[in-house]
BALOBA-1460 file (C-alpha; in Angstrom, 3 decimals):
// residues 208
<rec num="1" residu="m" x="104.840" y="44.717" z="90.578"/>
<rec num="2" residu="v" x="105.999" y="42.466" z="87.806"/>
<rec num="3" residu="n" x="103.344" y="39.761" z="87.059"/>
<rec num="4" residu="n" x="105.241" y="36.234" z="87.127"/>
<rec num="5" residu="n" x="103.954" y="34.949" z="83.917"/>
<rec num="6" residu="k" x="104.793" y="34.236" z="80.552"/>
<rec num="7" residu="k" x="103.673" y="37.585" z="78.993"/>
<rec num="8" residu="n" x="107.086" y="38.622" z="79.017"/>
<rec num="9" residu="f" x="109.063" y="37.210" z="76.478"/>
<rec num="10" residu="l" x="112.750" y="35.638" z="76.562"/>
<rec num="11" residu="v" x="114.923" y="35.957" z="73.806"/>
<rec num="12" residu="d" x="118.309" y="35.248" z="73.034"/>
<rec num="13" residu="i" x="120.529" y="38.302" z="72.244"/>
<rec num="14" residu="g" x="121.068" y="36.842" z="68.587"/>
<rec num="15" residu="n" x="117.763" y="37.621" z="67.937"/>
<rec num="16" residu="a" x="118.025" y="41.722" z="69.027"/>
<rec num="17" residu="s" x="118.952" y="44.668" z="66.718"/>
<rec num="18" residu="s" x="121.042" y="47.193" z="67.385"/>
<rec num="19" residu="q" x="118.225" y="49.633" z="68.012"/>
<rec num="20" residu="q" x="116.880" y="47.417" z="70.609"/>
<rec num="21" residu="l" x="120.149" y="47.314" z="72.555"/>
<rec num="22" residu="a" x="121.086" y="50.992" z="72.352"/>
<rec num="23" residu="a" x="117.604" y="51.894" z="73.737"/>
<rec num="24" residu="f" x="118.308" y="49.670" z="76.893"/>
<rec num="25" residu="d" x="119.205" y="51.972" z="80.107"/>
<rec num="26" residu="c" x="120.059" y="50.282" z="83.155"/>
<rec num="27" residu="g" x="121.317" y="53.793" z="84.903"/>
<rec num="28" residu="v" x="124.944" y="51.829" z="85.196"/>
<rec num="29" residu="k" x="127.025" y="53.070" z="81.848"/>
<rec num="30" residu="n" x="129.742" y="50.150" z="81.908"/>
<rec num="31" residu="i" x="126.418" y="47.474" z="82.104"/>
<rec num="32" residu="n" x="124.603" y="49.423" z="79.105"/>
<rec num="33" residu="i" x="127.979" y="49.315" z="77.146"/>
<rec num="34" residu="f" x="128.461" y="45.631" z="77.572"/>
<rec num="35" residu="l" x="124.974" y="45.118" z="76.148"/>
<rec num="36" residu="t" x="125.438" y="47.201" z="73.047"/>
<rec num="37" residu="e" x="128.951" y="46.680" z="72.290"/>
<rec num="38" residu="k" x="130.151" y="43.052" z="73.586"/>
<rec num="39" residu="a" x="127.172" y="40.987" z="74.430"/>
<rec num="40" residu="k" x="126.863" y="39.818" z="70.894"/>
<rec num="41" residu="k" x="130.353" y="39.101" z="70.050"/>
<rec num="42" residu="d" x="130.678" y="37.278" z="73.333"/>
<rec num="43" residu="s" x="127.582" y="35.302" z="72.585"/>
<rec num="44" residu="d" x="128.781" y="34.529" z="69.253"/>
<rec num="45" residu="e" x="132.373" y="33.328" z="70.417"/>
<rec num="46" residu="n" x="130.890" y="31.287" z="72.965"/>
<rec num="47" residu="i" x="132.384" y="33.420" z="75.963"/>
<rec num="48" residu="c" x="129.076" y="33.670" z="77.723"/>
<rec num="49" residu="g" x="125.186" y="33.676" z="77.003"/>
<rec num="50" residu="t" x="122.748" y="36.764" z="77.357"/>
<rec num="51" residu="q" x="118.966" y="36.084" z="77.157"/>
<rec num="52" residu="l" x="117.273" y="39.266" z="77.335"/>
<rec num="53" residu="i" x="113.504" y="40.223" z="78.645"/>
<rec num="54" residu="i" x="111.378" y="41.781" z="75.948"/>
<rec num="55" residu="s" x="108.103" y="44.042" z="77.192"/>
<rec num="56" residu="p" x="104.865" y="42.048" z="76.285"/>
<rec num="57" residu="g" x="103.353" y="45.408" z="74.867"/>
<rec num="58" residu="s" x="105.842" y="46.798" z="72.267"/>
<rec num="59" residu="k" x="107.508" y="42.806" z="71.959"/>
<rec num="60" residu="t" x="110.842" y="45.011" z="70.797"/>
<rec num="61" residu="r" x="111.284" y="46.774" z="74.064"/>
<rec num="62" residu="i" x="113.915" y="45.055" z="75.965"/>
<rec num="63" residu="l" x="113.065" y="45.574" z="79.925"/>
<rec num="64" residu="a" x="116.177" y="43.264" z="81.217"/>
<rec num="65" residu="f" x="118.634" y="40.825" z="80.438"/>
<rec num="66" residu="y" x="121.063" y="38.495" z="81.931"/>
<rec num="67" residu="s" x="124.370" y="36.995" z="80.869"/>
<rec num="68" residu="l" x="126.055" y="33.628" z="82.173"/>
<rec num="69" residu="s" x="129.304" y="32.001" z="81.540"/>
<rec num="70" residu="a" x="131.714" y="28.893" z="82.771"/>
<rec num="71" residu="a" x="133.930" y="30.116" z="85.811"/>
<rec num="72" residu="k" x="136.030" y="29.258" z="88.963"/>
<rec num="73" residu="i" x="136.403" y="30.682" z="92.436"/>
<rec num="74" residu="e" x="139.742" y="30.556" z="94.433"/>
<rec num="75" residu="a" x="139.031" y="31.165" z="98.109"/>
<rec num="76" residu="q" x="141.468" y="31.275" z="100.953"/>
<rec num="77" residu="i" x="138.899" y="29.702" z="103.271"/>
<rec num="78" residu="k" x="140.706" y="29.474" z="106.673"/>
<rec num="79" residu="n" x="140.777" y="32.875" z="106.914"/>
<rec num="80" residu="t" x="137.695" y="33.959" z="106.493"/>
<rec num="81" residu="v" x="135.211" y="32.853" z="109.295"/>
<rec num="82" residu="d" x="131.960" y="34.293" z="107.673"/>
<rec num="83" residu="n" x="132.083" y="32.055" z="104.884"/>
<rec num="84" residu="l" x="133.263" y="28.425" z="106.158"/>
<rec num="85" residu="h" x="129.791" y="27.129" z="105.606"/>
<rec num="86" residu="l" x="130.152" y="27.463" z="101.910"/>
<rec num="87" residu="f" x="132.692" y="25.487" z="101.647"/>
<rec num="88" residu="k" x="133.409" y="23.164" z="104.749"/>
<rec num="89" residu="e" x="132.255" y="20.091" z="102.882"/>
<rec num="90" residu="y" x="134.588" y="20.799" z="99.585"/>
<rec num="91" residu="e" x="137.423" y="21.112" z="102.302"/>
<rec num="92" residu="q" x="137.475" y="17.946" z="103.475"/>
<rec num="93" residu="f" x="136.708" y="16.363" z="99.639"/>
<rec num="94" residu="a" x="139.836" y="18.270" z="99.032"/>
<rec num="95" residu="v" x="142.216" y="16.851" z="101.525"/>
<rec num="96" residu="d" x="140.830" y="13.320" z="100.991"/>
<rec num="97" residu="n" x="141.212" y="13.693" z="97.012"/>
<rec num="98" residu="p" x="144.281" y="15.428" z="96.373"/>
<rec num="99" residu="d" x="144.312" y="14.617" z="92.443"/>
<rec num="100" residu="a" x="140.897" y="16.095" z="92.238"/>
<rec num="101" residu="q" x="143.008" y="19.761" z="91.830"/>
<rec num="102" residu="i" x="140.193" y="21.792" z="94.126"/>
<rec num="103" residu="y" x="142.828" y="22.433" z="96.679"/>
<rec num="104" residu="d" x="146.119" y="24.801" z="95.802"/>
<rec num="105" residu="p" x="148.796" y="24.045" z="98.553"/>
<rec num="106" residu="n" x="151.082" y="26.845" z="97.474"/>
<rec num="107" residu="n" x="148.701" y="29.417" z="97.575"/>
<rec num="108" residu="e" x="146.253" y="27.496" z="100.561"/>
<rec num="109" residu="r" x="143.477" y="28.536" z="98.270"/>
<rec num="110" residu="y" x="140.427" y="26.246" z="97.211"/>
<rec num="111" residu="i" x="139.325" y="26.339" z="93.652"/>
<rec num="112" residu="f" x="135.710" y="25.285" z="92.823"/>
<rec num="113" residu="p" x="133.826" y="25.545" z="89.632"/>
<rec num="114" residu="v" x="130.706" y="27.466" z="89.179"/>
<rec num="115" residu="i" x="128.475" y="29.009" z="87.199"/>
<rec num="116" residu="s" x="129.084" y="33.081" z="86.884"/>
<rec num="117" residu="l" x="126.099" y="35.674" z="86.712"/>
<rec num="118" residu="d" x="128.437" y="37.980" z="84.759"/>
<rec num="119" residu="f" x="125.640" y="40.810" z="84.564"/>
<rec num="120" residu="l" x="121.541" y="40.858" z="85.770"/>
<rec num="121" residu="a" x="120.275" y="44.339" z="85.036"/>
<rec num="122" residu="v" x="116.924" y="46.308" z="84.323"/>
<rec num="123" residu="d" x="115.677" y="48.856" z="82.590"/>
<rec num="124" residu="k" x="115.708" y="51.998" z="85.095"/>
<rec num="125" residu="s" x="112.126" y="52.954" z="83.765"/>
<rec num="126" residu="i" x="110.647" y="49.388" z="85.136"/>
<rec num="127" residu="q" x="113.273" y="48.660" z="88.335"/>
<rec num="128" residu="k" x="112.078" y="48.326" z="91.920"/>
<rec num="129" residu="k" x="108.671" y="46.373" z="90.679"/>
<rec num="130" residu="g" x="110.149" y="43.364" z="90.999"/>
<rec num="131" residu="l" x="111.366" y="42.474" z="87.744"/>
<rec num="132" residu="g" x="114.999" y="41.398" z="88.864"/>
<rec num="133" residu="s" x="113.869" y="38.860" z="91.648"/>
<rec num="134" residu="l" x="111.568" y="37.284" z="88.542"/>
<rec num="135" residu="l" x="114.993" y="37.413" z="86.491"/>
<rec num="136" residu="l" x="117.007" y="35.940" z="89.137"/>
<rec num="137" residu="q" x="114.487" y="33.044" z="89.453"/>
<rec num="138" residu="l" x="114.895" y="32.197" z="85.870"/>
<rec num="139" residu="v" x="118.635" y="32.244" z="86.262"/>
<rec num="140" residu="f" x="118.210" y="29.876" z="89.384"/>
<rec num="141" residu="k" x="115.990" y="27.712" z="87.162"/>
<rec num="142" residu="k" x="118.521" y="27.788" z="84.401"/>
<rec num="143" residu="a" x="121.526" y="26.912" z="86.520"/>
<rec num="144" residu="l" x="119.540" y="23.856" z="88.517"/>
<rec num="145" residu="s" x="118.529" y="22.507" z="84.622"/>
<rec num="146" residu="m" x="122.142" y="22.570" z="84.155"/>
<rec num="147" residu="r" x="123.091" y="20.709" z="87.490"/>
<rec num="148" residu="e" x="120.124" y="18.261" z="86.365"/>
<rec num="149" residu="s" x="121.894" y="17.511" z="83.211"/>
<rec num="150" residu="g" x="124.689" y="16.262" z="84.703"/>
<rec num="151" residu="l" x="127.206" y="19.553" z="84.298"/>
<rec num="152" residu="g" x="129.089" y="19.421" z="88.385"/>
<rec num="153" residu="f" x="129.375" y="23.136" z="89.977"/>
<rec num="154" residu="m" x="129.579" y="24.880" z="93.143"/>
<rec num="155" residu="g" x="127.018" y="27.351" z="92.453"/>
<rec num="156" residu="i" x="126.382" y="30.807" z="90.866"/>
<rec num="157" residu="k" x="128.733" y="33.358" z="91.251"/>
<rec num="158" residu="t" x="128.515" y="37.129" z="91.100"/>
<rec num="159" residu="e" x="130.261" y="40.173" z="91.273"/>
<rec num="160" residu="a" x="127.561" y="42.438" z="92.593"/>
<rec num="161" residu="l" x="127.854" y="46.212" z="92.821"/>
<rec num="162" residu="y" x="128.099" y="47.563" z="95.629"/>
<rec num="163" residu="d" x="124.574" y="49.076" z="95.579"/>
<rec num="164" residu="a" x="123.194" y="45.760" z="94.676"/>
<rec num="165" residu="k" x="124.825" y="44.070" z="97.578"/>
<rec num="166" residu="d" x="121.739" y="43.999" z="99.335"/>
<rec num="167" residu="f" x="119.524" y="42.700" z="96.714"/>
<rec num="168" residu="y" x="121.590" y="39.776" z="96.320"/>
<rec num="169" residu="s" x="122.297" y="38.786" z="100.083"/>
<rec num="170" residu="s" x="118.552" y="38.674" z="100.760"/>
<rec num="171" residu="r" x="118.374" y="35.873" z="97.912"/>
<rec num="172" residu="l" x="120.791" y="33.436" z="98.884"/>
<rec num="173" residu="f" x="124.103" y="34.609" z="98.032"/>
<rec num="174" residu="k" x="126.668" y="35.053" z="100.306"/>
<rec num="175" residu="y" x="130.038" y="36.996" z="100.414"/>
<rec num="176" residu="i" x="132.933" y="34.844" z="99.338"/>
<rec num="177" residu="d" x="135.917" y="36.925" z="100.778"/>
<rec num="178" residu="e" x="134.440" y="39.113" z="103.792"/>
<rec num="179" residu="n" x="131.477" y="41.191" z="104.136"/>
<rec num="180" residu="p" x="132.180" y="44.811" z="102.479"/>
<rec num="181" residu="d" x="130.665" y="46.376" z="105.559"/>
<rec num="182" residu="n" x="132.981" y="44.957" z="107.841"/>
<rec num="183" residu="v" x="135.862" y="46.355" z="105.695"/>
<rec num="184" residu="q" x="137.938" y="48.508" z="107.614"/>
<rec num="185" residu="a" x="138.966" y="51.951" z="106.550"/>
<rec num="186" residu="n" x="136.389" y="54.192" z="104.034"/>
<rec num="187" residu="f" x="137.000" y="52.071" z="101.030"/>
<rec num="188" residu="c" x="133.818" y="50.507" z="99.417"/>
<rec num="189" residu="p" x="134.674" y="47.962" z="96.825"/>
<rec num="190" residu="k" x="132.935" y="48.739" z="93.478"/>
<rec num="191" residu="t" x="131.837" y="44.968" z="93.529"/>
<rec num="192" residu="c" x="131.385" y="42.347" z="95.966"/>
<rec num="193" residu="p" x="132.225" y="38.570" z="94.908"/>
<rec num="194" residu="m" x="129.155" y="36.553" z="96.362"/>
<rec num="195" residu="l" x="128.076" y="32.880" z="95.826"/>
<rec num="196" residu="a" x="124.759" y="31.217" z="95.948"/>
<rec num="197" residu="r" x="125.367" y="27.894" z="96.294"/>
<rec num="198" residu="i" x="123.591" y="25.056" z="93.990"/>
<rec num="199" residu="d" x="122.275" y="22.772" z="96.892"/>
<rec num="200" residu="d" x="120.269" y="26.400" z="98.260"/>
<rec num="201" residu="i" x="119.243" y="27.212" z="94.970"/>
<rec num="202" residu="k" x="117.653" y="23.524" z="94.620"/>
<rec num="203" residu="e" x="116.196" y="23.739" z="97.916"/>
<rec num="204" residu="t" x="114.561" y="26.908" z="97.441"/>
<rec num="205" residu="i" x="112.882" y="26.411" z="93.605"/>
<rec num="206" residu="s" x="111.534" y="22.928" z="95.109"/>
<rec num="207" residu="n" x="109.626" y="25.091" z="97.633"/>
<rec num="208" residu="l" x="108.202" y="27.545" z="94.951"/>
């Protein structure tokens, strides 16, 4: 297990070297490529922000990272029974406040501001030891701090890898469209759109 203490250092990607980034390997090629080739550029251009957890032993080895950005979600609520609890109060708000531009009547979809968890990854040498859960707690606390500072958004959205969907679904995230395990035929999506509502995050953090 990973100790939940301050011995792991949280560092902005702007302070990491190319050698540090290249040494990270989460086992997923596209995520490794993002960290080594795109994350710094995206941060410099204010597209997304990336934070790294550095090993307390070497003070240079990257153990994990997450990337956040501003985003929106569009949900066709009426055709998705499983996620009605995510949106029901917003649906009524959209009906009562058409000028808020939450509801798109042409496509019968609802549009909500969210924080996007673009990436959350742990080096494969230390996976399944609790660091992913710790990192997600840091993301939750970061989002809650944003909300308490006055920024309005519905929650945290992520495009979970299919193999990671159970990790997220056991940690407040709900499927935005439909549960991929209920999809007919033999197609398994590469990613699963999921959402953790900020109200649920607030309640969970307050109980820690």
